[in-house]
C-alpha positions in Angstrom: -21.8 -2.5 34.4 -19.7 -2.3 31.2 -16.6 -3.4 29.5 -14.6 -1.1 27.3 -12.6 -2.1 24.2 -10.1 -0.3 22.2 -8.8 -1.0 18.7 -5.6 0.8 18.0 -5.2 1.2 14.2 -2.8 3.2 12.1 -5.7 5.4 10.8 -7.7 5.8 14.0 -8.5 4.6 17.4 -11.9 3.0 18.0 -13.5 2.5 21.4 -16.7 0.5 22.3 -18.8 -0.2 25.3 -20.6 -3.5 25.9 -23.1 -4.5 28.5 -21.3 -6.7 31.1 -24.4 -8.9 31.4 -25.7 -9.4 27.9 -22.6 -8.5 25.8 -24.7 -6.1 23.8 -22.8 -3.3 22.1 -23.9 0.0 23.6 -21.9 2.5 21.5 -18.7 3.0 19.5 -16.6 6.0 18.7 -13.6 6.8 16.4 -10.8 9.2 17.2 -9.6 11.4 15.5 -12.0 12.6 12.9 -9.2 12.8 10.3 -6.9 9.9 9.7 -3.7 9.8 11.9 -0.6 10.8 10.0 2.0 8.2 9.1 5.5 9.7 8.9 7.6 8.5 6.0 10.9 10.3 5.9 12.3 7.8 3.5 10.7 5.7 0.8 9.2 2.5 2.3 9.4 3.8 5.9 6.3 4.2 8.1 6.4 5.5 11.6 4.0 6.9 14.2 4.4 8.5 17.6 2.8 6.1 20.2 1.9 9.0 22.3 -0.5 9.9 19.6 -2.3 6.6 20.0 -2.5 7.1 23.7 -3.9 10.6 23.3 -6.7 9.3 21.1 -7.4 6.4 23.4 -7.9 8.8 26.2 -10.1 11.1 24.1 -12.2 8.2 22.9 -12.6 6.8 26.4 -13.8 10.1 27.9 -16.0 10.8 24.9 -17.8 7.5 24.9 -18.5 7.7 28.7 -19.9 11.2 28.3 -22.0 10.4 25.2 -23.5 7.3 26.8 -23.9 8.9 30.2 -21.9 6.1 31.8 -20.1 6.7 35.1 -16.5 5.6 35.0 -17.1 3.5 38.1 -19.4 1.3 36.0 -16.6 0.2 33.7 -15.1 -3.0 35.2 -12.5 -4.1 32.6 -10.6 -3.2 29.5 -9.8 -5.1 26.3 -7.2 -4.0 23.7 -6.8 -4.8 20.0 -4.0 -3.3 18.0 -2.2 -2.9 14.7 0.2 -5.9 14.4 4.0 -6.2 13.8 4.9 -2.7 15.1 8.0 -1.9 17.2 7.8 0.4 20.2 11.0 1.1 22.3 11.1 2.3 25.9 13.9 3.1 28.3 14.3 2.2 31.9 12.1 5.1 32.9 9.3 4.0 30.5 10.0 6.9 28.2 9.8 6.5 24.4 13.2 6.3 22.7 11.9 6.9 19.1 8.8 6.8 17.1 7.2 3.4 16.5 8.1 1.5 13.3 4.7 0.3 12.2 3.3 -2.7 10.3 3.5 -1.1 6.8 7.2 -0.1 7.1 9.4 -2.3 4.9 12.9 -1.2 5.8 13.8 -4.5 7.4 12.8 -6.8 4.4 16.5 -7.5 3.5 17.4 -8.2 7.1 14.6 -10.8 7.5 15.3 -12.4 4.1 18.9 -12.8 4.9 18.1 -14.4 8.3 15.8 -16.8 6.6 18.5 -17.8 4.1 21.2 -18.1 6.7 19.1 -19.9 9.4 17.4 -22.0 6.8 13.8 -22.7 5.8 13.5 -25.9 7.7 14.5 -24.3 11.1 12.3 -21.2 10.5 9.2 -23.0 9.4 9.4 -25.7 12.0 9.9 -23.3 14.9 8.7 -19.8 14.0 6.2 -21.1 11.5 7.3 -18.1 9.4 10.2 -16.4 7.8 11.6 -13.6 10.0 10.7 -11.4 7.0 9.8 -7.8 7.8 8.4 -8.5 11.3 9.1 -7.0 14.7 12.3 -8.9 15.4 13.9 -7.8 12.1 12.8 -4.2 12.7 14.6 -4.4 16.1 17.7 -5.6 14.3 17.5 -2.6 12.0 17.5 -0.3 15.0 20.5 -2.1 16.4 22.5 -1.8 13.2 21.4 1.7 12.1 20.7 3.6 15.4 23.2 2.2 17.9 22.8 5.1 20.4 19.1 4.6 20.5 19.5 0.8 20.8 21.7 1.2 23.9 18.9 3.0 25.7 16.4 0.2 25.2 15.0 -1.3 28.4 12.1 -3.3 26.7 10.6 -3.5 23.2 6.8 -3.6 23.0 4.2 -4.1 20.4 1.6 -1.3 19.9 -1.0 -2.9 22.2 1.7 -3.6 24.8 2.4 0.1 24.9 -1.2 1.1 25.4 -1.5 -1.4 28.2 1.7 0.0 29.7 0.3 3.5 29.6 -2.8 2.3 31.4 -1.0 0.2 34.1 2.7 1.3 34.2 3.6 -2.4 33.7 5.5 -3.5 30.6 4.4 -7.0 29.4 3.4 -8.8 26.3 1.7 -12.0 25.2 2.6 -15.3 23.4 0.3 -14.3 20.5 2.0 -11.0 20.3 5.5 -12.4 20.3 4.5 -14.9 17.6 3.3 -12.0 15.3 6.8 -10.5 15.6 8.4 -14.0 14.7 9.7 -14.1 18.3 8.0 -17.3 19.5 9.5 -20.8 19.2 6.5 -23.1 18.8 8.6 -26.2 19.1 10.0 -25.3 22.4 7.0 -23.2 23.5 9.0 -20.2 24.6 10.5 -17.0 23.2 12.8 -17.6 20.2 15.9 -16.3 22.0 18.0 -18.0 19.4 16.7 -15.6 16.7 17.5 -12.6 18.8 21.0 -14.0 19.4 21.3 -14.5 15.7 20.6 -10.8 15.4 23.0 -10.1 18.2 20.2 -8.7 20.4 20.0 -9.5 24.1 16.9 -11.6 25.0 16.6 -9.4 28.2 14.8 -6.9 26.0 11.7 -9.2 25.9 9.1 -8.0 28.4 7.3 -10.3 30.9 4.8 -12.6 29.2 1.2 -12.7 30.3 -1.8 -14.7 29.0 -4.0 -13.2 26.3 -7.0 -13.6 28.6 -5.8 -12.6 32.1 -5.4 -9.8 34.6 -2.5 -8.0 32.8 -2.3 -5.2 35.2 -4.5 -2.7 36.9 -5.0 1.0 36.0 -2.5 3.2 37.7 -3.6 6.6 39.1 -1.9 8.3 36.1 -3.5 6.0 33.6 -6.9 6.4 35.2 -6.7 10.2 35.3 -5.6 10.4 31.6 -8.3 8.1 30.3 -11.2 9.1 32.6 -11.5 5.6 33.9 -11.1 4.4 37.5 -7.8 3.5 39.1 -7.5 -0.2 39.9 -9.7 -1.7 37.1 -7.9 -4.4 35.2 -6.7 -4.7 31.6 -8.1 -8.2 30.9 -7.3 -8.9 27.2 -4.9 -8.0 24.5 -4.5 -9.2 20.9 -3.4 -8.1 17.4 -6.1 -6.8 15.1 -6.4 -9.9 12.9 -6.6 -12.5 15.7 -8.9 -10.1 17.5 -11.1 -9.7 14.4 -11.4 -13.5 14.3 -12.4 -13.5 17.9 -15.0 -10.8 17.2 -16.6 -13.1 14.7 -16.5 -16.1 17.0 -13.7 -17.8 15.1 -11.7 -20.0 17.6 -11.5 -23.5 16.2 -10.1 -25.5 13.2 -12.0 -25.0 10.0 -13.4 -21.6 11.0 -12.3 -18.6 8.9 -12.6 -14.9 9.5 -12.7 -12.8 6.3 -12.3 -9.1 5.7 -13.1 -7.4 2.4 -11.8 -3.8 2.7 -9.2 -2.0 0.8 -7.2 -5.2 1.0 -8.6 -8.6 1.7 -7.8 -10.9 4.6 -8.4 -14.6 5.2 -7.6 -15.7 8.7 -8.1 -19.5 9.2 -7.7 -21.3 12.4 -6.0 -24.8 12.5 -5.0 -27.2 15.3 -1.6 -28.2 13.9 1.9 -26.7 14.0 2.3 -27.0 10.2 3.5 -24.4 7.7 4.0 -25.7 4.2 3.0 -22.4 2.5 4.8 -20.2 5.0 6.2 -17.9 2.3 2.7 -17.1 1.0 1.0 -16.7 4.3 1.8 -16.1 8.0 1.2 -18.3 11.0 0.5 -16.9 14.4 -0.6 -18.1 17.8 -4.3 -17.5 17.9 -5.9 -15.9 21.0 -6.8 -19.3 22.5 -3.6 -21.1 21.6 -1.7 -23.1 24.3 0.4 -26.3 24.5 -2.6 -28.4 25.4 -4.9 -26.9 22.7 -3.0 -25.9 19.6 -4.7 -23.0 17.7 -2.8 -21.4 14.9 -4.2 -18.5 12.9 -3.1 -18.7 9.2 -3.2 -15.2 7.8 -3.3 -14.6 4.0 -3.5 -11.0 2.8 -4.7 -9.9 -0.7 -3.5 -6.3 -1.2 -5.6 -5.8 -4.4 -9.2 -6.2 -3.3 -11.7 -3.5 -2.4 -9.3 -0.8 -3.6 -10.1 -1.8 -7.2 -13.9 -1.4 -6.6 -13.2 2.0 -4.8 -11.1 3.1 -7.8 -14.0 2.3 -10.2 -16.4 4.2 -8.0 -14.2 7.3 -8.0 -13.5 7.2 -11.8 -16.7 5.9 -13.5 -18.6 9.0 -12.4 -21.9 7.2 -11.8 -25.2 9.1 -11.6 -25.4 8.1 -7.9 -22.0 7.9 -6.2 -22.6 4.8 -4.2 -21.6 1.1 -4.0 -25.3 0.2 -3.9 -25.7 1.7 -7.4 -22.6 -0.1 -8.6 -23.9 -3.4 -7.3 -27.3 -2.8 -9.0 -25.6 -2.2 -12.4 -23.4 -5.3 -11.9 -26.5 -7.4 -11.1 -27.8 -6.8 -14.6 -25.0 -9.0 -16.1 -24.8 -12.8 -16.0 -22.3 -14.9 -14.1 -18.9 -14.7 -15.9 -19.5 -11.1 -17.2 -19.7 -12.5 -20.8 -16.1 -13.5 -20.6 -14.7 -10.2 -19.4 -12.1 -10.6 -16.7 -10.6 -8.1 -14.3 -7.4 -9.0 -12.4 -7.5 -6.9 -9.2 -3.8 -6.9 -8.0 -3.0 -3.2 -8.6 -2.0 -2.4 -5.0 1.6 -3.4 -4.9 3.4 -6.7 -4.6 1.2 -9.8 -3.6 2.8 -12.2 -1.2 0.6 -15.1 -2.4 2.3 -14.6 -5.8 5.8 -14.7 -4.2 5.9 -11.0 -3.8 5.4 -10.3 -7.5 3.7 -7.1 -8.6 0.9 -8.5 -10.9 -1.0 -5.2 -11.5 -4.6 -4.7 -12.5 -5.6 -6.0 -15.9 -8.8 -5.9 -18.0 -8.9 -9.0 -20.3 -11.0 -9.9 -23.2 -12.8 -6.5 -23.5 -15.2 -6.6 -26.4 -16.1 -3.1 -27.5 -19.3 -4.5 -29.2 -20.6 -6.3 -26.2 -19.3 -5.1 -22.9 -20.7 -2.1 -21.0 -20.0 -0.3 -17.8 -22.2 -2.9 -16.0 -19.9 -5.6 -17.3 -16.9 -3.9 -15.9 -18.5 -3.6 -12.5 -19.6 -7.3 -12.4 -16.2 -8.4 -13.6 -14.6 -6.3 -10.9 -16.6 -8.0 -8.1 -16.1 -11.4 -9.6 -12.3 -10.8 -10.0 -12.0 -9.8 -6.4 -14.1 -12.8 -5.3 -11.9 -15.1 -7.4 -8.8 -13.7 -5.7 -10.3 -14.8 -2.4 -11.1 -18.2 -3.7 -7.5 -18.4 -5.1 -6.2 -17.6 -1.6 -8.4 -20.3 -0.1 -6.9 -22.8 -2.4 -3.5 -21.8 -1.0 -4.8 -22.3 2.5 -6.0 -25.8 1.5 -2.6 -26.7 0.1 -1.3 -25.8 3.5 -3.5 -28.4 5.0 -6.1 -25.9 6.3 -9.7 -27.2 6.3 -12.4 -24.6 5.6 -15.8 -25.4 7.1 -17.4 -22.0 7.7 -16.5 -18.4 6.8 -17.6 -15.5 9.0 -17.3 -11.8 7.9 -18.2 -8.4 9.1 -21.2 -6.7 7.5 -19.2 -4.1 5.6 -17.4 -3.3 2.4 -17.3 -6.2 -0.2 -19.4 -8.6 1.9 -22.4 -6.3 1.5 -22.4 -7.3 -2.2 -24.6 -10.3 -3.0 -22.5 -10.9 -6.2 -19.2 -11.0 -4.3 -20.5 -13.1 -1.3 -22.5 -15.5 -3.5 -19.5 -16.1 -5.8 -17.2 -17.0 -2.9 -19.7 -19.2 -1.1 -20.6 -21.1 -4.3 -17.1 -21.7 -5.5 -15.8 -23.0 -2.1 -19.1 -24.7 -1.4 -19.3 -23.3 2.1 -21.6 -20.9 3.9 -20.6 -17.3 4.7 -22.1 -15.9 7.9 -22.3 -12.1 8.2 -22.2 -10.2 11.5 -22.4 -6.6 12.6 -19.4 -6.3 14.9 -16.0 -4.5 15.1 -12.6 -5.1 16.6 -13.3 -2.7 19.5 -16.6 -4.6 20.4 -14.7 -7.9 20.2 -12.0 -6.6 22.6 -14.5 -5.4 25.1 -16.4 -8.7 25.0 -13.1 -10.6 25.4 -12.4 -8.7 28.6 -15.8 -10.0 29.8 -14.8 -13.5 28.8 -11.6 -13.3 30.9 -13.7 -12.0 33.8 -16.2 -14.8 33.7 -19.1 -12.6 32.7 -19.7 -14.4 29.4 -19.9 -18.2 29.5 -20.9 -18.8 25.9 -19.1 -16.3 23.6 -20.6 -17.7 20.4 -24.2 -17.2 21.7 -23.4 -13.6 22.5 -22.1 -12.9 19.0 -25.1 -14.7 17.4 -27.7 -13.1 19.5 -26.4 -9.6 19.2 -24.7 -9.4 15.8 -26.0 -12.0 13.3 -27.2 -10.4 10.0 -27.5 -13.2 7.3 -26.0 -16.3 5.8 -24.9 -16.7 2.1 -25.3 -20.3 1.0 -23.7 -21.9 -2.1 -26.0 -21.4 -5.2 -27.2 -24.4 -7.3 -25.7 -23.1 -10.6 -22.2 -23.9 -9.4 -21.0 -25.0 -12.8 -21.4 -21.4 -14.2 -19.2 -20.0 -11.5 -16.6 -22.7 -12.0 -16.3 -21.9 -15.7 -16.0 -18.2 -14.9 -13.3 -18.9 -12.3 -11.3 -21.2 -14.6 -11.4 -18.5 -17.3 -10.2 -15.9 -14.8 -7.4 -18.2 -13.6 -6.4 -18.8 -17.2 -5.9 -15.1 -17.8 -4.0 -14.7 -14.5 -1.6 -17.5 -15.5 -1.1 -15.9 -18.9 -0.3 -12.5 -17.3 2.1 -14.1 -14.8 3.8 -16.1 -17.5 4.3 -13.0 -19.7 5.7 -11.1 -16.8 8.3 -13.8 -16.1 9.3 -14.0 -19.8 
């Protein structure tokens, strides 16, 4: 028997099968081959048709069953991970009213900022643990104000994963974790933040039924089964946003555990056991997958826009003899810690929230034409991105977040010894590396709900563990390099202000 997991991204849909007894990953597929289109009819808008997600879910489901020679009757449950902060609107017949406004759309920034100022920081931070900002609630307010005819048709609003579950089951529901990612959960009262919707002049009746993250969230309808190639009556057993789900995939459930991602952008997702949000303007706070009133588990999410994109830019433009990150890493390894005082500031991918939404830009500092080479630039780039992660962790610590262990997927930046050793040494904590994905995690989470997997951590360790980076002994060299980098960063920020 098997569980199937889906990860609904804005670029592609991933599907994975795991063995229902061992939790071992059997196979994964991506659909479509080319990245899905994001429609941007105005600057800073980003929309997608949710039917496109469903189409690729169904294609991926049928494809993975066929390629693995698995009968649909052998799949006993579904888990769903999805792109966060989106807004999907359906009418009373379950039909889409408009395209989804997705996570990277920023049309509602002013609405959220105005609400934060009007309602007040104390109220927002003590109840929502966030500013309303550009999240789902503010996007819904934008529809109310700018598309009144469409707004009148709304029966329920859904998050992207809620819509996929709806297509499977015909039942519209959501989760506490999902509502929190849309700034729609009042943590103090432990219920939907109806007062925020009322502030936006939106009826709270638009909130769907709330189900537990790990629960029978509805069974496949005949229509959902026929479209997906699965069997009518099997349950959707789990649903979570991509960052909480990524943490689950890496066995990050408890205070002090951190899930890290080092892709185009960098993400730190740290779990705490307190409802506390001192640095709520620099990071976000969401109900983690295992949060409840008896066991508080908050995921603190800090995003670094300028991360792997810088290393990718160097790969594209340096025209190395061998076009690979491995070659870049080998050149960088020729240079000592600190890159002979060459610093790269990696924030060239738009505004950075941890710098109060300032656009810092990418900078090369202290370049000495008599000393520095291509290898120096590559080492300084890896160190600069690693330093930005350490800087982000300092913000998490200011917010009262302990960091005891970091777990990361075996991809992108964390494949670099220089990057991983730099982070581990400066924060004086181990970094564990695992071969897993969000779709695999979602499939295993379905098994966790169903009682198939008693010890989730053991399943992850036995099936996915790759290696551990431990802090190096020459910590002082790394500290000096980091302080030099921070000195340059402060100089750049000060000059920008002046």
